[in-house]
VOPAGU-2260 file (C-alpha; in pm, 1 decimal, decimal comma):
REM VOPAGU-2260
SITE   aa  ch    i         X         Y         Z
SITE  MET   A    0   10560,5   13094,3    1678,7
SITE  ASN   A    1   10875,9   13290,4    1791,9
SITE  HIS   A    2   11145,1   13042,7    1980,3
SITE  ARG   A    3   11020,0   13141,0    2332,2
SITE  ALA   A    4   10640,9   13033,1    2249,9
SITE  ARG   A    5   10791,5   12658,3    2196,7
SITE  ILE   A    6   10991,5   12682,8    2527,0
SITE  ILE   A    7   10686,5   12779,1    2710,1
SITE  LEU   A    8   10467,9   12574,8    2469,9
SITE  LEU   A    9   10706,9   12272,7    2543,3
SITE  ILE   A   10   10764,4   12339,1    2893,2
SITE  GLY   A   11   10395,1   12341,5    2945,1
SITE  ILE   A   12   10329,5   12037,0    2771,9
SITE  ALA   A   13   10591,9   11828,6    3032,3
SITE  LEU   A   14   10445,4   11965,0    3326,9
SITE  ILE   A   15   10038,0   11836,8    3218,2
SITE  LEU   A   16   10233,3   11538,3    3129,7
SITE  SER   A   17   10423,6   11438,2    3445,8
SITE  LEU   A   18   10054,6   11559,5    3604,5
SITE  GLY   A   19    9901,4   11281,9    3468,8
SITE  VAL   A   20   10154,2   11064,8    3505,5
SITE  GLY   A   21   10230,4   11126,7    3829,5
SITE  ASP   A   22    9824,3   11145,5    3899,4
SITE  SER   A   23    9798,5   10771,3    3748,5
SITE  ALA   A   24   10170,5   10603,9    3958,8
SITE  ALA   A   25   10001,0   10753,4    4308,6
SITE  ALA   A   26    9699,8   10586,5    4261,7
SITE  GLN   A   27    9871,5   10254,1    4172,3
SITE  LYS   A   28   10089,1   10314,8    4453,1
SITE  THR   A   29    9782,0   10328,5    4656,5
SITE  SER   A   30    9592,6    9985,8    4579,1
SITE  SER   A   31   10000,8    9791,3    4561,6
SITE  LYS   A   32   10002,8    9958,5    4910,4
SITE  ASP   A   33    9646,3    9861,8    5057,3
SITE  PRO   A   34    9573,9    9463,4    4896,1
SITE  ALA   A   35    9327,5    9432,5    5105,6
SITE  LEU   A   36    9123,8    9788,6    4996,3
SITE  SER   A   37    9179,1    9627,2    4636,8
SITE  LEU   A   38    9058,1    9327,3    4678,1
SITE  VAL   A   39    8748,3    9496,4    4847,0
SITE  ARG   A   40    8712,0    9750,7    4564,6
SITE  SER   A   41    8699,6    9454,5    4288,6
SITE  PHE   A   42    8527,3    9212,4    4439,4
SITE  TYR   A   43    8250,0    9538,7    4476,5
SITE  GLN   A   44    8329,9    9597,7    4144,9
SITE  PHE   A   45    8216,2    9268,2    4019,0
SITE  HIS   A   46    7955,5    9231,5    4241,6
SITE  PHE   A   47    7676,5    9568,8    4185,1
SITE  ALA   A   48    7799,3    9470,1    3810,6
SITE  HIS   A   49    7649,4    9139,3    3867,6
SITE  ASN   A   50    7293,8    8987,5    3973,8
SITE  LYS   A   51    7322,0    9018,3    4306,4
SITE  ASN   A   52    7054,6    8739,6    4415,8
SITE  PHE   A   53    7172,6    8509,3    4609,1
SITE  THR   A   54    7142,8    8241,9    4424,6
SITE  THR   A   55    7401,2    7882,5    4369,2
SITE  ARG   A   56    7587,7    8054,8    4063,3
SITE  ASN   A   57    7655,5    8428,3    4161,2
SITE  VAL   A   58    7762,9    8241,7    4536,6
SITE  GLN   A   59    8018,4    8025,1    4269,0
SITE  GLN   A   60    8107,6    8338,8    4107,5
SITE  CYS   A   61    8255,4    8508,9    4368,4
SITE  LYS   A   62    8373,6    8202,4    4552,9
SITE  ARG   A   63    8802,9    8330,6    4452,4
SITE  TRP   A   64    8744,3    8675,0    4693,4
SITE  LEU   A   65    8620,9    8463,7    4969,8
SITE  THR   A   66    8771,8    8217,4    5265,6
SITE  PRO   A   67    8674,9    7892,9    5253,8
SITE  GLU   A   68    8508,8    7874,2    5521,4
SITE  LEU   A   69    8249,6    8178,5    5408,9
SITE  TYR   A   70    8180,2    8012,4    5148,1
SITE  LYS   A   71    8079,3    7712,6    5261,6
SITE  LEU   A   72    7810,0    7838,7    5467,5
SITE  LEU   A   73    7702,5    8032,8    5188,9
SITE  VAL   A   74    7691,9    7725,0    5066,2
SITE  ASP   A   75    7482,9    7495,4    5306,4
SITE  GLU   A   76    7276,4    7822,5    5355,4
SITE  LEU   A   77    7216,8    7789,8    5007,3
SITE  LYS   A   78    7129,4    7444,5    5003,7
SITE  ARG   A   79    6894,9    7446,0    5358,6
SITE  GLN   A   80    6684,9    7722,5    5205,3
SITE  ALA   A   81    6604,6    7499,1    4909,6
SITE  GLN   A   82    6465,2    7203,4    5171,6
SITE  GLU   A   83    6314,6    7435,4    5355,2
SITE  SER   A   84    6145,5    7560,6    5011,1
SITE  LYS   A   85    6053,1    7226,2    4924,9
SITE  ALA   A   86    5894,7    7174,1    5260,0
SITE  HIS   A   87    5707,1    7457,3    5318,1
SITE  PRO   A   88    5700,0    7635,6    4927,5
SITE  ASP   A   89    5460,7    7974,2    5000,7
SITE  GLU   A   90    5725,7    8081,6    5359,8
SITE  ALA   A   91    5960,9    8307,1    5207,9
SITE  PRO   A   92    6287,2    8169,1    5248,8
SITE  ASP   A   93    6577,9    8317,3    5547,4
SITE  PHE   A   94    6797,8    8526,9    5284,1
SITE  GLU   A   95    6607,2    8720,0    5032,5
SITE  GLY   A   96    6797,9    8940,3    4829,8
SITE  ASP   A   97    7184,8    9045,9    4879,2
SITE  PRO   A   98    7420,8    8861,8    5189,0
SITE  PHE   A   99    7705,5    9107,3    5065,1
SITE  THR   A  100    7517,3    9485,7    5071,2
SITE  ASP   A  101    7258,3    9334,8    5377,2
SITE  SER   A  102    7012,0    9439,6    5186,2
SITE  GLN   A  103    6671,5    9350,3    4960,0
SITE  GLU   A  104    6673,6    9674,2    4779,6
SITE  TYR   A  105    7048,8    9647,1    4614,0
SITE  PRO   A  106    7217,4    9910,0    4608,3
SITE  ASP   A  107    7314,0   10169,2    4284,1
SITE  SER   A  108    7715,0   10191,0    4384,2
SITE  PHE   A  109    7934,5   10174,7    4648,1
SITE  ARG   A  110    8241,8   10362,4    4841,6
SITE  ALA   A  111    8561,9   10168,5    4956,7
SITE  GLY   A  112    8696,7   10334,2    5227,0
SITE  GLU   A  113    9031,4   10308,2    5405,0
SITE  SER   A  114    9204,8    9963,3    5576,9
SITE  GLN   A  115    9249,9    9942,2    5904,5
SITE  PHE   A  116    9459,0    9601,1    6014,1
SITE  ASP   A  117    9563,1    9364,4    6242,3
SITE  GLY   A  118    9811,7    9118,2    6193,8
SITE  ASP   A  119    9624,1    8842,3    5942,9
SITE  LEU   A  120    9291,3    9071,1    6016,2
SITE  ALA   A  121    9190,9    9420,8    5794,3
SITE  LYS   A  122    8855,4    9538,8    5800,5
SITE  VAL   A  123    8741,0    9822,6    5475,1
SITE  THR   A  124    8461,7   10011,6    5539,0
SITE  VAL   A  125    8212,7   10036,4    5217,5
SITE  THR   A  126    7955,9   10258,5    5181,7
SITE  LEU   A  127    7637,7   10155,2    5031,2
SITE  LEU   A  128    7480,4   10444,3    4819,4
SITE  TRP   A  129    7137,8   10467,8    4681,6
SITE  SER   A  130    7008,9   10674,4    4421,4
SITE  ALA   A  131    6698,1   10940,5    4419,8
SITE  LYS   A  132    6511,4   10683,2    4185,3
SITE  THR   A  133    6462,9   10410,5    4468,7
SITE  SER   A  134    6152,1   10341,5    4675,4
SITE  ARG   A  135    6411,9   10343,4    5017,2
SITE  GLY   A  136    6515,1   10758,3    4823,7
SITE  ARG   A  137    6848,4   10860,4    4846,7
SITE  ASP   A  138    7032,7   10689,3    5104,9
SITE  LYS   A  139    7363,4   10536,3    5264,2
SITE  ARG   A  140    7425,9   10360,0    5461,7
SITE  ASP   A  141    7744,9   10198,1    5566,3
SITE  ILE   A  142    7866,7    9825,7    5603,6
SITE  VAL   A  143    8237,6    9736,0    5735,1
SITE  VAL   A  144    8415,5    9386,1    5538,2
SITE  GLU   A  145    8646,5    9186,1    5725,3
SITE  LEU   A  146    8897,2    8987,3    5568,6
SITE  THR   A  147    9188,8    8785,3    5637,9
SITE  ARG   A  148    9505,4    8734,4    5453,4
SITE  SER   A  149    9565,2    8305,9    5330,1
SITE  ILE   A  150    9915,9    8232,2    5140,0
SITE  GLY   A  151    9712,2    8351,0    4779,7
SITE  GLY   A  152    9646,8    8729,4    4926,2
SITE  TRP   A  153    9341,7    8864,4    5144,7
SITE  LEU   A  154    8996,5    8699,4    5135,6
SITE  ILE   A  155    8643,2    8803,1    5277,9
SITE  ASN   A  156    8572,6    8649,4    5578,3
SITE  ASP   A  157    8247,4    8798,7    5723,4
SITE  VAL   A  158    8048,1    9131,6    5625,5
SITE  ILE   A  159    7881,2    9295,1    5912,8
SITE  ASN   A  160    7574,9    9521,7    5887,8
SITE  ASN   A  161    7548,9    9920,4    6047,6
SITE  GLU   A  162    7368,6    9726,5    6323,4
SITE  GLY   A  163    7689,3    9522,6    6429,0
SITE  SER   A  164    7538,3    9247,1    6282,9
SITE  ARG   A  165    7777,1    8928,6    6112,5
SITE  LEU   A  166    7643,7    8715,0    5765,9
SITE  ARG   A  167    7849,9    8452,1    5942,9
SITE  ASP   A  168    7696,4    8427,0    6253,5
SITE  GLU   A  169    7360,4    8491,7    6028,3
SITE  LEU   A  170    7425,4    8198,1    5828,6
SITE  LYS   A  171    7579,9    7922,8    6132,6
SITE  LYS   A  172    7200,2    8011,6    6318,9
SITE  ASN   A  173    7040,9    7804,4    6061,9
SITE  ASN   A  174    7297,4    7508,3    5997,2
């Protein structure tokens, strides 16, 4: 290989490497610039990788992403449902399925959109996606995850479904 070809090859390699590093740096800036969005993505990545049933164990596993108030409402609802189940074993619980996606048939994937901020409050739109393999067929629906800033960072405080109903309000109705 002649000298000119080596220089062109080295320039090409340097350009490819610099583009790869630039993309990585841009991705890191986005996530560090928007910690609310990062938290929502982290939560739903964890949530989608695990069992989505509304159980005490699953809510406990999600505790680090939730405000203490939302966590307490979820635990209180599980306790109430356990008592109702003992008294009326043939009746379905009020919360069937997954409160964090507001669905009985769990979505296959999600996309977290941009955050909107208002002081210590943030809202992140999450698009839930169902594949053609489900009984719903190919489908998608948006929910809004509300977060509050705490001393340790952002925490999920509420989930608003596509009809405008708030998870916290639903949980408070029964307690």
